[in-house]
N, C-alpha and C positions, 0 to 999 in steps of 0.2 A: 965626744958624742958618737963618733963612728964606732967606738968600742962598745958603747951601750947598745946601739942598734945591732951590732954583730952578736953580742951576748944573748939578746932576746931571740933573734932569728935562729941562732945556732941550736937552741933547744927545741925549735919547732920542726926543723927539716931533717930528712934522712941523709941526704947527700950534702954534707958540710963543705966539701971541696968546691961545690958549685956556687957558694955564696960569694957575691961580688958587690961591693959598695963603692959607688963613685960619688964624689962630693964636688958640687959646683961652687964657684966663687960667689960671695954674697951679691945679690942683685941690687937694683936701685933702692929698694926699700930695706935692704940689709938682711933679707931672708936667704939662708943657706939651704940648698936643695940636696937631699941625699937620694940617690937613685939606687934601689935595691934590686938585684938580679938573683934569682934562685933557679934551680932546675925546674923544668916544666912539670914534673911529677910532684914537686913540693909546693907549687903555686897555690893550690887549694888549702894547704895547711897554713900558709902565711896569710892568706886572705880571710879564711874562715867563713862560716855560714853568714850570709848577708853582710859580709865585710866586717864582722865584729872584731876579729883579731887584728886586722889591718887598722881599724879605727883605734883600738887599744894601743897598738904600737905607736901610732902618730901622737896620741895623747901623752904617752910616757915620754916620747922624744921632746914634745913641746914643754912639758913640765921640767925635764932635765935641762933644757936650754935656758930656762929662766934663771937658773943658778949662774950661768955664764953670760947673762944679759944678751942673749941671741934670739933670733927667730929662725925656726927650722921648719922644713916641709919634707915629708918622706913620700917618694913616688916608688911604687912597686911595679917593675917592668917584667 
């Protein structure tokens, strides 16, 4: 799942070296939280107008997690 998130974000940003993904252990409800950090200049590209790109990233991650019987959440910091 981490590789999927990285592959999506990698195509959106200019500074690929600033991409940082931290994964939290599953919580009480079994949800795995992925914390995504990008360069400040690329933040707008990842979030998109009215958060549309961020919403799409979260939707794709949730759909991919179904294959592995997981629950995921993506936080963009």
